[in-house]
All heavy atoms as an XYZ file, in Angstrom:
934
protein
N     111.653     75.759     85.725
C     112.363     74.560     86.050
C     112.672     73.850     84.736
O     111.804     73.648     83.918
C     111.480     73.712     86.958
C     111.973     72.316     87.075
S     111.080     71.268     88.249
C     109.528     71.998     88.480
N     113.914     73.487     84.539
C     114.351     72.802     83.330
C     114.184     71.310     83.497
O     114.461     70.767     84.545
C     115.828     73.095     83.057
C     116.030     74.470     82.579
C     116.322     75.562     83.341
C     115.931     74.942     81.253
N     116.412     76.660     82.573
C     116.185     76.307     81.285
C     115.652     74.344     80.040
C     116.162     77.089     80.134
C     115.639     75.126     78.912
C     115.886     76.478     78.965
N     113.734     70.659     82.421
C     113.711     69.205     82.431
C     115.150     68.717     82.375
O     115.968     69.273     81.665
N     115.473     67.708     83.122
C     116.839     67.234     83.122
C     116.869     65.754     82.793
O     115.847     65.108     82.684
C     117.516     67.496     84.456
S     116.641     66.774     85.836
N     118.045     65.219     82.630
C     118.182     63.803     82.354
C     118.726     63.565     80.967
O     119.194     64.466     80.290
N     118.626     62.333     80.540
C     119.162     61.949     79.244
C     118.215     62.359     78.123
O     117.070     62.700     78.360
C     119.377     60.439     79.231
C     120.357     59.982     80.284
C     120.447     58.467     80.344
O     120.010     57.809     79.391
O     120.956     57.970     81.345
N     118.705     62.256     76.886
C     117.898     62.630     75.735
C     116.596     61.832     75.641
O     115.629     62.292     75.093
C     118.694     62.457     74.443
C     119.717     63.523     74.217
C     120.310     63.406     72.845
C     121.233     64.574     72.594
N     121.689     64.630     71.223
N     116.584     60.623     76.147
C     115.402     59.787     76.047
C     114.396     60.047     77.170
O     113.408     59.334     77.277
C     115.803     58.311     76.038
O     116.433     57.995     77.261
N     114.625     61.042     78.028
C     113.703     61.308     79.130
C     112.336     61.718     78.573
O     112.229     62.379     77.553
C     114.250     62.396     80.046
O     114.292     63.623     79.373
N     111.303     61.299     79.286
C     109.939     61.601     78.858
C     109.587     63.024     79.261
O     109.956     63.479     80.335
C     108.966     60.629     79.512
C     109.088     59.226     79.002
C     108.036     58.350     79.646
C     108.167     56.941     79.132
N     107.161     56.058     79.723
N     108.824     63.707     78.411
C     108.388     65.058     78.777
C     107.396     65.004     79.940
O     106.713     64.001     80.127
C     107.715     65.580     77.510
C     107.552     64.428     76.603
C     108.395     63.312     77.096
N     107.309     66.066     80.706
C     106.368     66.090     81.836
C     104.920     66.021     81.339
O     104.606     66.480     80.238
C     106.662     67.422     82.524
C     107.430     68.227     81.559
C     108.075     67.299     80.590
N     104.055     65.473     82.157
C     102.648     65.294     81.792
C     101.922     66.609     81.493
O     100.995     66.631     80.695
C     101.911     64.533     82.903
C     102.218     63.064     82.916
C     101.713     62.367     81.654
O     100.607     62.603     81.201
N     102.557     61.525     81.076
N     102.322     67.710     82.138
C     101.588     68.961     81.948
C     101.613     69.440     80.503
O     100.737     70.195     80.088
C     102.083     70.052     82.903
C     103.528     70.449     82.769
C     104.549     70.015     83.544
C     104.102     71.351     81.820
N     105.728     70.589     83.139
C     105.485     71.420     82.076
C     103.600     72.115     80.773
C     106.355     72.213     81.338
C     104.463     72.916     80.031
C     105.815     72.948     80.315
N     102.580     69.014     79.715
C     102.653     69.449     78.314
C     101.411     68.995     77.545
O     100.899     69.714     76.704
C     103.940     68.921     77.648
C     105.155     69.631     78.248
C     103.898     69.117     76.130
C     106.483     69.112     77.740
N     100.908     67.807     77.873
C      99.781     67.246     77.127
C      98.480     67.184     77.923
O      97.403     67.157     77.336
C     100.138     65.831     76.665
C     101.413     65.805     75.864
C     102.584     65.301     76.411
C     101.455     66.332     74.570
C     103.766     65.285     75.685
C     102.633     66.329     73.843
C     103.781     65.806     74.403
O     104.953     65.813     73.689
N      98.559     67.161     79.248
C      97.361     66.939     80.056
C      97.332     67.823     81.297
O      97.151     67.323     82.396
C      97.286     65.469     80.490
C      97.338     64.512     79.361
N      96.305     64.347     78.473
C      98.310     63.667     78.948
C      96.631     63.443     77.571
N      97.849     63.012     77.843
N      97.473     69.113     81.153
C      97.444     69.979     82.332
C      95.997     70.250     82.726
O      95.172     70.620     81.893
C      98.167     71.298     82.083
C      98.180     72.163     83.312
C      98.981     71.835     84.393
C      97.362     73.270     83.418
C      98.978     72.592     85.550
C      97.356     74.039     84.567
C      98.157     73.699     85.624
O      98.156     74.443     86.764
N      95.690     70.047     83.994
C      94.359     70.328     84.512
C      94.460     71.523     85.452
O      94.977     71.400     86.557
C      93.803     69.127     85.248
C      93.591     67.947     84.331
C      92.533     67.049     84.873
C      92.363     65.904     83.903
N      91.030     65.624     83.592
N      93.988     72.682     85.012
C      94.070     73.860     85.880
C      93.136     73.736     87.080
O      92.162     72.989     87.061
C      93.627     75.007     84.962
C      92.959     74.382     83.805
C      93.387     72.955     83.721
N      93.462     74.489     88.113
C      92.601     74.556     89.289
C      91.301     75.241     88.876
O      91.255     75.974     87.887
C      93.285     75.362     90.392
C      94.562     74.736     90.889
C      95.269     75.671     91.846
C      96.644     75.129     92.175
N      97.461     76.101     92.881
N      90.266     75.050     89.651
C      88.965     75.642     89.335
C      89.086     77.160     89.196
O      89.645     77.824     90.064
C      87.961     75.291     90.423
C      86.559     75.718     90.074
C      85.557     75.244     91.091
C      84.178     75.640     90.633
N      83.147     75.097     91.495
N      88.606     77.678     88.093
C      88.646     79.115     87.837
C      89.956     79.625     87.275
O      90.073     80.793     86.939
N      90.955     78.769     87.180
C      92.275     79.165     86.686
C      92.306     79.048     85.158
O      91.812     78.087     84.590
C      93.323     78.248     87.308
C      94.750     78.626     87.015
C      95.720     77.693     87.722
O      95.617     76.460     87.576
O      96.605     78.220     88.423
N      92.892     80.027     84.511
C      93.054     79.996     83.059
C      94.541     79.895     82.760
O      95.328     80.736     83.185
C      92.455     81.253     82.391
C      90.956     81.327     82.674
C      92.728     81.239     80.895
C      90.295     82.582     82.154
N      94.913     78.825     82.050
C      96.318     78.567     81.753
C      96.504     78.311     80.268
O      95.559     77.956     79.563
C      96.813     77.353     82.540
S      96.727     77.576     84.332
N      97.718     78.493     79.813
C      98.060     78.216     78.426
C      99.448     77.611     78.344
O     100.315     77.916     79.157
N      99.618     76.752     77.358
C     100.924     76.145     77.113
C     101.423     76.633     75.768
O     100.695     76.621     74.787
C     100.822     74.602     77.125
C     100.399     74.137     78.522
C     102.145     73.973     76.717
C     100.045     72.685     78.615
N     102.668     77.086     75.751
C     103.296     77.526     74.514
C     104.527     76.693     74.243
O     105.167     76.200     75.166
N     104.847     76.533     72.971
C     106.056     75.801     72.604
C     106.698     76.487     71.412
O     106.040     77.207     70.661
C     105.727     74.344     72.274
O     104.913     74.274     71.126
N     107.979     76.245     71.256
C     108.708     76.814     70.124
C     109.923     75.959     69.814
O     110.619     75.513     70.723
C     109.139     78.250     70.423
N     110.153     75.762     68.530
C     111.345     75.064     68.082
C     112.521     76.015     68.016
O     112.422     77.189     68.415
N     113.611     75.541     67.503
C     114.840     76.332     67.399
C     114.561     77.621     66.623
O     113.883     77.615     65.603
C     115.950     75.521     66.696
C     117.181     76.355     66.477
C     116.281     74.282     67.501
N     115.085     78.727     67.134
C     114.921     80.032     66.491
C     116.260     80.469     65.911
O     117.296     80.293     66.541
C     114.429     81.060     67.512
C     113.885     82.299     66.897
N     114.676     83.250     66.311
C     112.603     82.726     66.769
C     113.914     84.235     65.860
N     112.653     83.940     66.124
N     116.225     81.041     64.730
C     117.476     81.452     64.074
C     118.253     82.496     64.869
O     119.457     82.626     64.698
C     117.201     81.946     62.642
C     116.342     83.185     62.578
S     115.903     83.693     60.905
C     117.392     84.463     60.378
N     117.592     83.230     65.768
C     118.276     84.241     66.574
C     118.662     83.717     67.951
O     119.066     84.483     68.810
C     117.410     85.492     66.699
C     117.277     86.236     65.385
C     116.544     87.541     65.566
C     116.449     88.287     64.256
N     115.736     89.549     64.403
N     118.511     82.415     68.179
C     118.991     81.823     69.414
C     117.914     81.509     70.433
O     116.722     81.749     70.233
N     118.379     80.966     71.559
C     117.478     80.504     72.606
C     116.605     81.609     73.202
O     115.431     81.353     73.476
C     118.249     79.786     73.719
C     117.340     79.264     74.781
C     116.571     78.136     74.558
C     117.230     79.921     75.996
C     115.694     77.662     75.532
C     116.371     79.451     76.971
C     115.599     78.325     76.742
N     117.098     82.833     73.433
C     116.206     83.853     74.001
C     114.949     84.066     73.149
O     113.859     84.257     73.684
C     117.074     85.115     74.050
C     118.463     84.596     74.152
C     118.472     83.339     73.322
N     115.097     84.010     71.834
C     113.932     84.173     70.964
C     113.053     82.928     70.975
O     111.827     83.018     70.867
C     114.367     84.499     69.540
C     114.516     85.981     69.319
C     115.663     86.652     69.688
C     113.486     86.715     68.747
C     115.802     88.010     69.500
C     113.605     88.078     68.550
C     114.759     88.721     68.936
O     114.883     90.067     68.752
N     113.649     81.774     71.093
C     112.871     80.537     71.188
C     111.989     80.591     72.436
O     110.798     80.301     72.392
C     113.811     79.336     71.239
C     113.092     77.996     71.291
C     114.061     76.817     71.318
O     115.268     76.983     71.486
N     113.537     75.629     71.151
N     112.589     80.984     73.547
C     111.851     81.098     74.815
C     110.757     82.165     74.712
O     109.619     81.943     75.137
C     112.826     81.447     75.940
C     112.201     81.526     77.312
C     113.282     81.823     78.365
N     112.765     81.758     79.701
C     112.171     82.768     80.326
N     112.022     83.931     79.738
N     111.720     82.612     81.564
N     111.090     83.306     74.148
C     110.117     84.390     74.013
C     108.941     83.981     73.133
O     107.794     84.348     73.404
C     110.802     85.630     73.446
N     109.208     83.219     72.087
C     108.146     82.754     71.198
C     107.203     81.817     71.947
O     105.980     81.930     71.838
C     108.744     82.046     69.970
O     109.568     82.976     69.265
C     107.652     81.536     69.035
N     107.754     80.904     72.737
C     106.915     79.991     73.523
C     106.062     80.770     74.527
O     104.871     80.491     74.697
C     107.783     78.962     74.236
N     106.643     81.757     75.182
C     105.905     82.584     76.138
C     104.775     83.329     75.437
O     103.646     83.366     75.922
C     106.858     83.558     76.867
C     107.744     82.777     77.840
C     106.081     84.658     77.592
C     108.888     83.591     78.434
N     105.076     83.918     74.287
C     104.055     84.652     73.532
C     102.901     83.726     73.149
O     101.729     84.114     73.219
C     104.675     85.281     72.288
N     103.215     82.508     72.758
C     102.165     81.552     72.374
C     101.316     81.140     73.572
O     100.109     80.950     73.442
C     102.799     80.341     71.702
C     103.324     80.684     70.325
C     104.048     79.534     69.676
N     104.503     79.923     68.340
C     105.386     79.241     67.634
N     105.910     78.118     68.119
N     105.734     79.660     66.435
N     101.928     81.004     74.743
C     101.163     80.675     75.949
C     100.224     81.825     76.315
O      99.060     81.600     76.661
C     102.102     80.355     77.108
N     100.711     83.046     76.227
C      99.870     84.219     76.513
C      98.737     84.309     75.501
O      97.587     84.597     75.859
C     100.714     85.508     76.529
C     101.644     85.502     77.743
C      99.813     86.748     76.534
C     102.677     86.609     77.745
N      99.031     84.039     74.237
C      97.982     84.040     73.217
C      96.913     82.993     73.525
O      95.726     83.232     73.310
C      98.572     83.785     71.833
C      99.367     84.965     71.294
O      99.246     86.076     71.854
O     100.104     84.771     70.312
N      97.317     81.834     74.026
C      96.364     80.780     74.380
C      95.469     81.223     75.536
O      94.258     81.004     75.515
C      97.109     79.491     74.741
C      96.223     78.379     75.223
C      95.165     77.936     74.212
O      95.407     78.035     72.997
O      94.091     77.494     74.647
N      96.045     81.867     76.529
C      95.247     82.390     77.645
C      94.262     83.427     77.117
O      93.078     83.411     77.464
C      96.156     82.992     78.735
C      96.950     81.879     79.427
C      95.332     83.782     79.761
C      98.066     82.385     80.330
N      94.730     84.315     76.273
C      93.874     85.365     75.713
C      92.729     84.761     74.898
O      91.588     85.223     74.985
C      94.708     86.304     74.846
N      93.028     83.746     74.105
C      92.000     83.091     73.298
C      90.888     82.538     74.191
O      89.703     82.660     73.871
C      92.628     81.944     72.498
C      92.394     82.030     71.023
C      92.924     80.847     70.232
N      94.137     80.197     70.679
C      95.371     80.596     70.412
N      95.569     81.683     69.688
N      96.409     79.918     70.834
N      91.268     81.943     75.313
C      90.276     81.400     76.236
C      89.410     82.492     76.847
O      88.270     82.251     77.228
C      90.966     80.602     77.345
C      91.629     79.337     76.847
C      92.360     78.633     77.962
O      91.768     78.327     78.999
N      93.634     78.368     77.758
N      89.962     83.696     76.941
C      89.229     84.832     77.494
C      88.517     85.651     76.417
O      87.825     86.605     76.717
C      90.178     85.741     78.266
C      90.763     85.102     79.504
C      91.745     86.010     80.198
C      91.145     87.281     80.652
N      90.627     87.359     82.005
N      88.733     85.301     75.139
C      88.119     86.049     74.052
C      88.783     87.397     73.801
O      88.155     88.333     73.339
N      90.066     87.493     74.121
C      90.820     88.738     73.967
C      91.894     88.543     72.903
O      92.549     87.501     72.848
C      91.503     89.127     75.310
C      92.364     90.367     75.157
C      90.455     89.336     76.378
N      92.095     89.536     72.064
C      93.150     89.484     71.065
C      94.405     90.117     71.642
O      94.353     91.191     72.232
C      92.740     90.259     69.794
O      91.545     89.665     69.290
C      93.816     90.208     68.736
N      95.542     89.452     71.473
C      96.812     89.954     72.004
C      97.773     90.216     70.858
O      97.932     89.401     69.965
C      97.441     88.924     72.980
C      98.813     89.383     73.430
C      96.541     88.725     74.176
N      98.408     91.360     70.896
C      99.441     91.714     69.939
C     100.770     91.595     70.671
O     101.051     92.355     71.577
C      99.236     93.149     69.432
C     100.372     93.625     68.564
O     101.046     92.824     67.924
N     100.598     94.920     68.549
N     101.597     90.629     70.297
C     102.867     90.394     70.972
C     104.002     91.013     70.182
O     104.088     90.847     68.974
C     103.122     88.882     71.130
O     102.038     88.322     71.855
C     104.406     88.613     71.874
N     104.872     91.726     70.877
C     106.026     92.337     70.235
C     107.284     91.902     70.971
O     107.305     91.838     72.190
C     105.919     93.865     70.273
C     104.701     94.382     69.541
C     104.601     95.897     69.629
O     105.382     96.556     70.289
N     103.619     96.437     68.947
N     108.331     91.605     70.208
C     109.613     91.235     70.785
C     110.622     92.318     70.456
O     110.647     92.839     69.346
C     110.119     89.910     70.207
C     109.209     88.699     70.355
C     109.826     87.511     69.637
C     108.998     88.375     71.813
N     111.451     92.641     71.405
C     112.535     93.591     71.165
C     113.846     92.911     71.520
O     113.939     92.216     72.519
C     112.383     94.835     72.035
C     111.254     95.733     71.626
C     111.252     97.009     72.447
O     112.005     97.105     73.434
O     110.489     97.910     72.096
N     114.854     93.129     70.702
C     116.162     92.536     70.939
C     117.175     93.666     70.990
O     117.203     94.519     70.107
C     116.510     91.569     69.806
C     117.838     90.891     69.969
C     118.023     89.902     70.919
C     118.919     91.244     69.174
C     119.238     89.273     71.070
C     120.134     90.619     69.313
C     120.289     89.625     70.261
O     121.497     89.009     70.404
N     117.972     93.690     72.041
C     118.966     94.735     72.209
C     120.353     94.114     72.262
O     120.569     93.128     72.952
C     118.733     95.501     73.521
C     117.391     96.153     73.601
C     116.353     95.533     74.277
C     117.161     97.371     72.995
C     115.103     96.119     74.352
C     115.918     97.967     73.079
C     114.886     97.349     73.754
N     121.309     94.678     71.557
C     122.687     94.216     71.639
C     123.565     95.428     71.916
O     123.428     96.458     71.267
C     123.122     93.534     70.344
C     124.542     92.983     70.439
S     124.953     91.919     69.069
C     124.325     90.381     69.700
N     124.461     95.278     72.898
C     125.367     96.362     73.252
C     126.791     95.878     73.077
O     127.112     94.749     73.416
C     125.169     96.773     74.706
C     123.858     97.421     74.998
C     123.819     97.821     76.443
N     123.825     96.602     77.265
C     123.089     96.425     78.323
N     122.290     97.364     78.731
N     123.154     95.311     79.008
N     127.638     96.727     72.588
C     129.054     96.401     72.465
C     129.848     97.091     73.553
O     129.381     98.032     74.174
N     131.055     96.617     73.768
C     131.919     97.261     74.750
C     133.256     97.563     74.095
O     133.601     97.009     73.058
C     132.114     96.361     75.977
O     132.842     95.207     75.616
N     134.028     98.413     74.730
C     135.317     98.807     74.162
C     136.316     97.660     74.142
O     137.273     97.688     73.393
C     135.893     99.995     74.944
O     136.055     99.640     76.303
N     136.067     96.623     74.940
C     136.991     95.492     74.958
C     136.651     94.461     73.876
O     137.253     93.404     73.814
C     136.973     94.819     76.338
O     135.679     94.321     76.595
N     135.680     94.766     73.035
C     135.335     93.883     71.934
C     134.246     92.887     72.242
O     133.771     92.192     71.366
N     133.836     92.784     73.489
C     132.770     91.851     73.851
C     131.409     92.461     73.575
O     131.281     93.636     73.256
N     130.405     91.663     73.664
C     129.058     92.185     73.494
C     128.117     91.502     74.461
O     128.375     90.405     74.928
C     128.577     91.986     72.055
O     128.456     90.615     71.766
N     127.049     92.177     74.768
C     125.998     91.639     75.614
C     124.696     91.787     74.850
O     124.509     92.742     74.105
C     125.873     92.421     76.915
C     127.005     92.239     77.876
C     126.727     93.027     79.152
O     126.267     94.149     79.098
N     127.004     92.410     80.282
N     123.811     90.835     75.038
C     122.510     90.960     74.403
C     121.435     90.657     75.428
O     121.660     89.951     76.402
C     122.392     90.020     73.206
O     122.499     88.683     73.616
N     120.284     91.213     75.208
C     119.158     90.927     76.079
C     117.890     90.959     75.245
O     117.856     91.517     74.155
C     119.071     91.939     77.220
O     118.857     93.228     76.703
N     116.863     90.348     75.765
C     115.604     90.256     75.059
C     114.505     90.756     75.970
O     114.443     90.387     77.134
C     115.343     88.792     74.675
C     114.055     88.501     73.934
C     114.095     89.130     72.536
C     113.873     87.006     73.813
N     113.666     91.598     75.452
C     112.538     92.109     76.200
C     111.270     91.600     75.528
O     111.121     91.720     74.320
C     112.568     93.643     76.183
O     111.398     94.158     76.752
N     110.386     91.007     76.282
C     109.136     90.500     75.732
C     107.995     91.213     76.436
O     107.976     91.326     77.647
C     108.983     88.983     75.980
C     107.684     88.484     75.393
C     110.153     88.225     75.413
N     107.061     91.691     75.659
C     105.870     92.234     76.262
C     104.693     91.979     75.336
O     104.851     91.840     74.142
C     106.006     93.730     76.567
C     106.293     94.590     75.366
C     105.270     95.224     74.669
C     107.594     94.790     74.928
C     105.539     96.019     73.570
C     107.869     95.587     73.837
C     106.833     96.201     73.166
O     107.105     96.991     72.082
N     103.534     91.838     75.920
C     102.322     91.616     75.156
C     101.375     92.763     75.442
O     101.251     93.206     76.576
C     101.662     90.301     75.536
O     102.480     89.233     75.170
N     100.713     93.212     74.416
C      99.781     94.313     74.551
C      98.412     93.827     74.119
O      98.237     93.357     73.000
C     100.215     95.508     73.673
C      99.227     96.645     73.811
C     101.616     95.963     74.045
N      97.439     93.913     74.996
C      96.075     93.523     74.684
C      95.480     94.567     73.757
O      95.719     95.748     73.905
C      95.300     93.389     75.997
C      93.822     93.258     75.866
C      93.131     94.577     75.739
O      93.610     95.590     76.210
N      92.019     94.579     75.072
N      94.698     94.138     72.767
C      94.200     95.089     71.782
C      92.689     95.223     71.723
O      92.193     96.044     70.980
C      94.702     94.707     70.375
O      94.270     93.387     70.077
C      96.212     94.816     70.276
N      91.913     94.412     72.461
C      90.458     94.556     72.424
C      89.858     94.373     73.804
O      90.477     93.822     74.705
C      89.798     93.512     71.487
O      90.070     92.224     71.990
C      90.275     93.641     70.069
N      88.653     94.828     73.966
C      87.830     94.645     75.149
C      88.370     95.291     76.422
O      87.865     95.018     77.497
C      87.578     93.144     75.410
C      86.824     92.469     74.301
C      86.536     91.021     74.613
O      86.432     90.662     75.799
O      86.424     90.255     73.664
N      89.407     96.083     76.335
C      89.914     96.785     77.505
C      90.450     95.887     78.603
O      90.508     96.285     79.751
N      90.850     94.668     78.269
C      91.385     93.741     79.261
C      92.896     93.649     79.148
O      93.447     93.802     78.074
C      90.805     92.344     79.075
C      89.326     92.257     79.346
C      88.834     90.826     79.274
O      89.587     89.897     79.522
N      87.566     90.663     78.947
N      93.539     93.388     80.264
C      94.970     93.158     80.282
C      95.207     91.719     80.687
O      94.586     91.235     81.630
C      95.662     94.097     81.294
O      95.414     95.452     80.900
C      97.161     93.854     81.338
N      96.099     91.037     79.974
C      96.453     89.664     80.321
C      97.734     89.705     81.142
O      98.764     90.167     80.672
C      96.690     88.800     79.057
C      95.483     88.825     78.126
C      97.084     87.379     79.447
C      94.228     88.227     78.689
N      97.651     89.238     82.374
C      98.826     89.119     83.227
C      98.997     87.647     83.550
O      98.080     87.031     84.090
C      98.656     89.925     84.510
C      98.683     91.406     84.277
C      98.794     92.148     85.603
N      98.884     93.553     85.350
C      97.891     94.416     85.507
N      96.733     93.997     85.954
N      98.056     95.688     85.243
N     100.158     87.113     83.234
C     100.373     85.685     83.459
C     101.754     85.454     84.049
O     102.671     86.241     83.839
C     100.228     84.928     82.141
N     101.861     84.350     84.760
C     103.137     83.968     85.367
C     103.576     82.625     84.784
O     102.752     81.807     84.400
C     103.013     83.870     86.879
C     102.190     82.696     87.343
C     101.929     82.694     88.841
N     101.251     81.492     89.263
C      99.987     81.176     89.020
N      99.248     82.013     88.310
N      99.466     80.041     89.441
N     104.870     82.417     84.740
C     105.413     81.137     84.294
C     105.300     80.156     85.459
O     105.793     80.424     86.551
C     106.874     81.281     83.835
C     106.950     82.161     82.588
C     107.493     79.906     83.566
C     108.364     82.482     82.133
N     104.657     79.020     85.212
C     104.477     77.988     86.231
C     105.536     76.897     86.069
O     106.143     76.462     87.036
C     103.055     77.385     86.159
C     102.882     76.252     87.157
C     102.002     78.466     86.372
N     105.756     76.450     84.835
C     106.717     75.388     84.541
C     107.350     75.630     83.183
O     106.730     76.234     82.312
C     106.028     74.013     84.485
C     105.423     73.535     85.768
C     106.422     72.913     86.716
O     107.557     72.608     86.290
O     106.070     72.738     87.885
N     108.557     75.134     83.006
C     109.209     75.123     81.696
C     109.874     73.771     81.497
O     110.196     73.078     82.468
C     110.282     76.229     81.548
O     111.329     75.990     82.484
C     109.696     77.612     81.735
N     110.048     73.417     80.237
C     110.719     72.163     79.907
C     111.386     72.321     78.549
O     110.784     72.862     77.620
C     109.718     71.009     79.865
C     110.309     69.709     79.368
C     111.160     68.951     80.169
C     110.025     69.252     78.088
C     111.705     67.759     79.709
C     110.566     68.066     77.623
C     111.407     67.326     78.431
O     111.953     66.162     77.974
N     112.610     71.860     78.431
C     113.315     71.876     77.151
C     113.558     70.443     76.712
O     114.234     69.682     77.392
C     114.639     72.629     77.261
C     115.320     72.789     75.927
C     114.859     73.707     75.003
C     116.396     71.987     75.581
C     115.458     73.844     73.771
C     117.005     72.119     74.343
C     116.522     73.046     73.440
O     117.122     73.168     72.215
N     112.987     70.077     75.572
C     113.178     68.754     74.995
C     114.466     68.800     74.182
O     114.505     69.363     73.082
C     111.985     68.382     74.117
C     112.062     66.973     73.580
O     113.180     66.507     73.252
O     111.006     66.344     73.442
N     115.522     68.241     74.724
C     116.841     68.310     74.088
C     116.897     67.527     72.778
O     117.614     67.903     71.869
C     117.910     67.809     75.044
C     118.080     68.729     76.230
C     118.968     68.115     77.287
N     118.803     68.854     78.525
C     119.779     69.462     79.144
N     120.995     69.419     78.680
N     119.546     70.121     80.250
N     116.150     66.456     72.713
C     116.154     65.635     71.498
C     115.486     66.361     70.332
O     116.013     66.414     69.224
C     115.434     64.310     71.764
C     115.495     63.345     70.598
C     114.850     62.018     70.931
O     114.870     61.594     72.097
O     114.313     61.401     69.991
N     114.317     66.945     70.588
C     113.572     67.657     69.542
C     113.933     69.138     69.464
O     113.504     69.830     68.553
C     112.073     67.507     69.781
C     111.602     66.079     69.655
C     110.128     65.980     69.950
C     109.670     64.539     69.895
N     108.271     64.387     70.304
N     114.675     69.624     70.457
C     115.066     71.032     70.571
C     113.850     71.957     70.594
O     113.809     72.983     69.935
C     116.026     71.422     69.448
C     117.342     70.653     69.509
C     118.312     71.086     68.436
O     117.978     70.920     67.240
O     119.382     71.585     68.802
N     112.869     71.557     71.402
C     111.643     72.338     71.561
C     111.552     72.802     73.008
O     111.767     72.020     73.934
C     110.395     71.510     71.188
C     109.122     72.295     71.457
C     110.458     71.077     69.726
N     111.224     74.088     73.195
C     111.046     74.671     74.520
C     109.549     74.787     74.794
O     108.794     75.255     73.942
C     111.694     76.062     74.588
C     111.566     76.718     75.931
C     112.394     76.354     76.978
C     110.621     77.700     76.144
C     112.279     76.954     78.223
C     110.500     78.310     77.384
C     111.333     77.937     78.426
N     109.121     74.350     75.980
C     107.720     74.413     76.389
C     107.601     75.279     77.630
O     108.470     75.266     78.511
C     107.201     73.011     76.760
C     107.194     72.025     75.620
C     108.304     71.227     75.369
C     106.069     71.883     74.820
C     108.300     70.308     74.334
C     106.055     70.960     73.781
C     107.179     70.177     73.541
O     107.168     69.267     72.510
N     106.495     76.003     77.723
C     106.240     76.817     78.910
C     104.760     76.712     79.265
O     103.892     76.723     78.393
C     106.659     78.292     78.705
C     105.874     78.966     77.596
C     106.544     79.083     80.001
N     104.493     76.560     80.562
C     103.123     76.580     81.097
C     102.970     77.885     81.835
O     103.753     78.183     82.746
C     102.901     75.393     82.042
C     101.649     75.429     82.912
C     100.386     75.409     82.061
C     101.669     74.278     83.905
N     101.964     78.656     81.451
C     101.691     79.935     82.113
C     100.248     79.966     82.566
O      99.364     79.422     81.893
C     101.952     81.101     81.150
C     103.404     81.165     80.697
S     103.750     82.591     79.667
C     103.742     83.876     80.907
N     100.009     80.598     83.716
C      98.657     80.751     84.239
C      98.407     82.224     84.527
O      99.315     82.954     84.932
C      98.456     79.919     85.495
S      98.522     78.150     85.179
N      97.170     82.609     84.326
C      96.786     83.995     84.543
C      96.939     84.359     85.999
O      96.603     83.581     86.899
C      95.339     84.198     84.105
C      94.863     85.617     84.240
C      93.435     85.807     83.810
O      92.619     84.895     84.036
O      93.142     86.862     83.246
N      97.471     85.557     86.256
C      97.544     86.088     87.607
C      96.301     86.897     87.862
O      95.831     87.614     86.985
C      98.787     86.968     87.779
C     100.047     86.181     87.842
C     101.216     87.015     88.342
O     101.228     88.235     88.110
O     102.100     86.433     88.956
N      95.790     86.797     89.037
C      94.564     87.545     89.380
C      94.840     88.606     90.390
O      95.704     88.592     91.130
C      93.519     86.583     89.895
C      93.150     85.618     88.794
C      92.070     84.689     89.225
N      91.707     83.936     88.056
C      90.484     83.822     87.613
N      89.496     84.375     88.224
N      90.223     83.115     86.546
């Protein structure tokens, strides 16, 4: 869900004060403007949220981003971004879902709240 409204709108409370449900492990990631565009900004925030969840579980995560660009005969191009995280210790896998997102238009920062899936 995107934050909407004017530039002076206040960010949602979950960015600073999220209280997870009992037994729930969540992480918040953020990212400023990325030189390769918004898909990378979003992917960076997601990777940081997953890293936060992993840190709480005592697991190290190695995050890799892949960027694909395809051209067409009509001169146009399409691009897509694939994000995946690979757990590297303790034989655990981190699976998380996006719960909320917010884009601060004034600061140009993207925020994401993710919680572990069980």
